[in-house]
C-alpha positions as CSV (number, residue, x, y, z in Angstrom):
1,M,29.9,-60.5,-12.7
2,D,26.7,-60.8,-10.6
3,L,25.5,-64.3,-10.1
4,L,21.8,-64.5,-9.2
5,I,18.9,-66.9,-8.6
6,C,15.2,-66.6,-9.2
7,N,13.1,-66.8,-6.1
8,N,9.8,-65.9,-7.8
9,T,7.5,-68.4,-9.4
10,Y,9.1,-67.2,-12.6
11,I,10.5,-64.0,-14.2
12,A,9.5,-63.0,-17.7
13,L,12.5,-62.8,-20.0
14,R,12.0,-60.3,-22.8
15,A,13.7,-59.6,-26.1
16,S,14.4,-55.9,-25.3
17,P,14.1,-53.7,-22.1
18,S,10.4,-52.9,-22.3
19,H,7.2,-54.5,-21.1
20,K,5.9,-54.1,-24.6
21,S,8.6,-56.3,-25.9
22,E,8.0,-60.0,-26.7
23,M,8.5,-62.5,-23.9
24,V,11.1,-64.9,-25.3
25,S,11.3,-67.2,-22.3
26,Q,10.8,-67.5,-18.5
27,I,13.3,-68.0,-15.7
28,L,11.7,-70.5,-13.3
29,F,12.1,-70.6,-9.5
30,G,15.6,-71.7,-8.6
31,E,17.1,-71.2,-12.0
32,R,20.3,-69.2,-12.0
33,F,21.5,-66.4,-14.2
34,T,24.2,-63.8,-14.7
35,I,23.8,-60.1,-15.4
36,T,25.5,-59.1,-18.7
37,D,24.2,-55.5,-19.2
38,S,21.7,-53.0,-17.8
39,S,19.4,-50.2,-19.0
40,V,17.6,-47.9,-16.6
41,N,15.3,-50.4,-14.7
42,W,16.1,-53.4,-16.8
43,L,18.8,-56.0,-16.6
44,K,20.1,-58.1,-19.5
45,V,20.8,-61.6,-18.2
46,E,22.0,-65.0,-19.4
47,T,20.6,-68.2,-17.8
48,L,22.8,-70.9,-16.6
49,F,20.5,-73.8,-17.5
50,D,20.2,-73.1,-21.2
51,A,22.5,-70.1,-21.9
52,Y,19.5,-68.0,-23.0
53,S,19.7,-64.2,-23.1
54,G,17.1,-61.6,-22.5
55,W,15.9,-58.7,-20.4
56,I,14.2,-58.7,-17.0
57,D,12.6,-55.9,-15.1
58,S,14.9,-55.2,-12.1
59,L,12.0,-53.6,-10.2
60,H,10.1,-56.9,-10.0
61,G,12.8,-58.3,-7.8
62,G,12.6,-62.0,-7.3
63,F,16.3,-62.8,-7.2
64,C,19.0,-63.1,-4.6
65,G,22.6,-64.5,-4.2
66,W,24.0,-67.5,-6.0
67,Q,23.8,-71.1,-4.7
68,E,26.0,-73.8,-6.2
69,E,24.1,-77.1,-6.3
70,T,20.5,-77.9,-7.2
71,Q,19.2,-80.7,-4.9
72,G,15.8,-81.2,-6.4
73,I,13.6,-80.4,-9.4
74,V,9.9,-80.1,-9.2
75,T,8.3,-82.8,-11.4
76,G,4.6,-82.6,-10.7
77,Q,2.2,-80.2,-12.4
78,T,2.4,-77.8,-9.4
79,L,4.0,-77.8,-6.0
80,T,2.7,-75.5,-3.2
81,C,5.1,-74.2,-0.6
82,I,4.8,-71.9,2.3
83,R,7.1,-69.0,2.8
84,E,8.4,-67.8,6.2
85,D,5.7,-65.1,6.3
86,G,3.0,-67.8,5.9
87,S,2.1,-66.9,2.3
88,L,1.8,-69.6,-0.3
89,M,3.8,-69.9,-3.5
90,T,3.1,-72.3,-6.4
91,L,6.1,-73.8,-8.2
92,F,5.9,-75.3,-11.7
93,P,7.7,-78.3,-13.2
94,G,11.4,-77.6,-13.8
95,S,11.7,-75.3,-10.8
96,E,14.9,-76.0,-8.8
97,L,15.2,-76.5,-5.0
98,F,18.2,-76.0,-2.8
99,D,19.2,-77.1,0.7
100,L,16.6,-79.8,0.9
101,S,16.0,-81.3,4.3
102,D,16.5,-85.1,4.7
103,D,12.7,-85.6,4.7
104,L,12.4,-83.4,1.6
105,T,9.8,-81.1,3.2
106,V,11.9,-77.9,3.7
107,F,14.2,-76.1,1.4
108,S,15.8,-72.6,1.1
109,I,17.1,-70.0,-1.3
110,G,19.4,-67.4,0.1
111,N,18.1,-66.5,3.6
112,Q,14.5,-67.5,2.8
113,T,13.2,-70.9,4.0
114,Y,10.2,-72.7,2.4
115,R,8.1,-75.6,3.6
116,L,6.1,-77.9,1.5
117,K,2.3,-77.7,2.0
118,G,1.0,-81.2,2.8
119,T,2.5,-84.4,1.5
120,Q,4.1,-83.5,-1.8
121,V,7.4,-85.4,-1.7
122,S,6.2,-87.4,-4.7
123,L,6.3,-84.2,-6.8
124,L,10.1,-84.3,-6.5
125,T,10.3,-87.7,-8.2
126,P,9.8,-87.8,-12.0
127,H,7.3,-90.0,-13.7
128,A,8.6,-93.3,-15.1
129,S,8.6,-91.9,-18.7
130,V,8.9,-88.7,-20.7
131,T,5.5,-89.3,-22.2
132,E,3.8,-89.4,-18.8
133,T,5.4,-86.1,-17.8
134,A,4.4,-84.6,-21.1
135,L,0.7,-85.6,-20.6
136,Q,0.5,-83.6,-17.4
137,F,0.7,-80.5,-19.6
138,L,-2.3,-81.5,-21.7
139,N,-4.7,-78.6,-22.4
140,T,-2.2,-76.0,-21.2
141,P,-2.8,-72.8,-23.2
142,Y,-0.3,-71.7,-25.8
143,L,1.9,-68.8,-24.6
144,R,4.8,-67.5,-26.7
145,G,7.9,-67.8,-24.5
146,G,6.1,-69.8,-21.8
147,R,7.5,-72.9,-20.1
148,T,4.9,-73.8,-17.5
149,P,1.4,-75.5,-17.2
150,A,0.0,-72.0,-17.0
151,G,1.1,-71.4,-20.5
152,T,3.8,-72.8,-22.8
153,D,5.0,-72.8,-26.4
154,C,6.1,-75.8,-28.3
155,S,9.9,-75.7,-27.5
156,G,9.2,-74.7,-23.9
157,L,7.0,-77.8,-23.5
158,V,9.8,-80.1,-24.8
159,Q,12.5,-78.3,-22.8
160,T,10.7,-78.5,-19.5
161,V,9.6,-82.1,-19.9
162,F,13.1,-83.3,-20.5
163,K,14.5,-81.1,-17.8
164,V,12.2,-82.9,-15.3
165,H,14.0,-86.1,-16.4
166,G,17.5,-84.6,-15.9
167,I,18.2,-83.7,-19.5
168,A,19.1,-80.2,-20.5
169,L,18.0,-79.0,-23.9
170,P,18.3,-75.6,-25.6
171,R,15.3,-73.2,-25.5
172,D,14.4,-72.9,-29.3
173,S,13.2,-75.8,-31.5
174,H,15.7,-75.3,-34.3
175,V,18.6,-75.6,-31.7
176,Q,16.9,-78.5,-29.9
177,A,17.0,-80.3,-33.3
178,T,20.8,-80.3,-33.1
179,R,20.8,-82.6,-30.0
180,G,20.3,-86.3,-29.8
181,T,20.6,-89.2,-32.3
182,A,18.7,-89.0,-35.6
183,I,16.1,-91.6,-36.3
184,N,16.0,-92.1,-40.1
185,F,12.6,-93.8,-40.5
186,F,9.3,-93.0,-38.8
187,S,8.6,-96.7,-38.4
188,E,11.7,-96.8,-36.1
189,A,10.5,-93.9,-33.8
190,E,9.7,-94.7,-30.2
191,P,7.5,-93.0,-27.5
192,G,9.5,-90.1,-26.0
193,D,11.4,-89.3,-29.2
194,M,11.5,-85.6,-30.2
195,L,9.8,-84.7,-33.4
196,F,10.7,-81.5,-35.4
197,F,8.5,-79.9,-38.0
198,S,8.4,-77.1,-40.6
199,G,5.7,-75.1,-42.3
200,A,5.7,-74.1,-45.9
201,D,9.5,-73.9,-46.0
202,D,12.1,-76.4,-44.7
203,E,13.1,-74.4,-41.6
204,I,12.5,-76.1,-38.3
205,S,9.8,-74.1,-36.5
206,H,7.8,-76.5,-34.4
207,T,8.5,-79.5,-32.1
208,G,6.6,-82.1,-30.1
209,I,7.0,-85.5,-28.4
210,L,5.9,-88.8,-29.7
211,L,3.4,-90.5,-27.4
212,D,2.9,-93.6,-29.5
213,R,3.2,-94.7,-33.1
214,E,0.1,-92.6,-34.1
215,T,0.1,-89.7,-31.6
216,V,2.1,-86.6,-30.9
217,I,1.8,-84.2,-28.0
218,H,2.7,-80.6,-28.9
219,A,1.7,-77.0,-28.1
220,S,-0.3,-75.5,-30.9
221,G,-3.2,-73.3,-29.6
222,S,-2.9,-75.4,-26.5
223,V,-1.0,-78.5,-25.5
224,R,-2.9,-81.2,-27.5
225,K,-2.7,-84.7,-28.9
226,D,-2.9,-85.1,-32.6
227,R,-2.4,-87.8,-35.2
228,I,1.1,-88.2,-36.6
229,D,2.6,-90.2,-39.5
230,H,5.7,-90.0,-41.7
231,Q,4.4,-86.9,-43.4
232,G,3.6,-84.9,-40.3
233,I,0.8,-83.8,-37.9
234,W,-2.8,-84.4,-39.1
235,R,-5.4,-82.3,-37.4
236,D,-8.8,-83.8,-37.8
237,E,-10.8,-80.6,-37.4
238,A,-8.8,-78.9,-40.0
239,G,-8.9,-81.8,-42.4
240,R,-5.2,-81.4,-43.3
241,Y,-1.6,-81.7,-42.3
242,T,-0.7,-78.6,-40.2
243,H,3.1,-79.3,-39.7
244,M,5.4,-81.3,-41.9
245,L,7.7,-83.8,-40.2
246,R,11.4,-83.0,-40.9
247,L,13.4,-84.7,-38.2
248,I,13.2,-87.3,-35.4
249,K,15.7,-87.2,-32.6
250,R,16.2,-89.6,-29.6
251,I,17.7,-88.5,-26.4
252,Q,19.3,-91.4,-24.5
């Protein structure tokens, strides 16, 4: 079995081996994966972080040999590093770094060494709270399958925010809903709790993070703040509830 690591800003993970196929997720810089199948110029892979499967274009490259231990995770909105050839690369929150120097300014993947541009060591230290991390995604455009401040979907937002704080969650909202401890009453919910919603049916199809007793942050059109109560998300401009609250979960 081939063991690989992403050394691109991200690699699109698609539902089937075609560029016309839906992007179901993204493999971020430093995230590791295994090859489980192949088809012409495509590789079917499974990620180590969240055991998510999909297809990547083998011609795009962006991967190299396996490394065992992550030594840092990007926590700020973007981190700019310099490759050995002098070109710049932007890394997003949730990206993983290896072989960090003692002063946290140099790291490497495979035989490629990277230097941080300017003083960015603080971008390797998470905010004090999950809610502070979530707010750095505010106004990010909605992108189906996205996980970054350049574009994210609802479960990608929640997954990446918690990853920054050292908590691994599954990729999809209905599976995320199986994790954590259930909070039975909305009045007992706390900032940082995960909220899960449904549409017309009872199936979990949306998620967000509670900012305070009256506000949720979630990805719907863009990453936005909306009013929340025991019934669900109230969108002022629509004049109605857009998502019905089904479940509250707390990750300790």
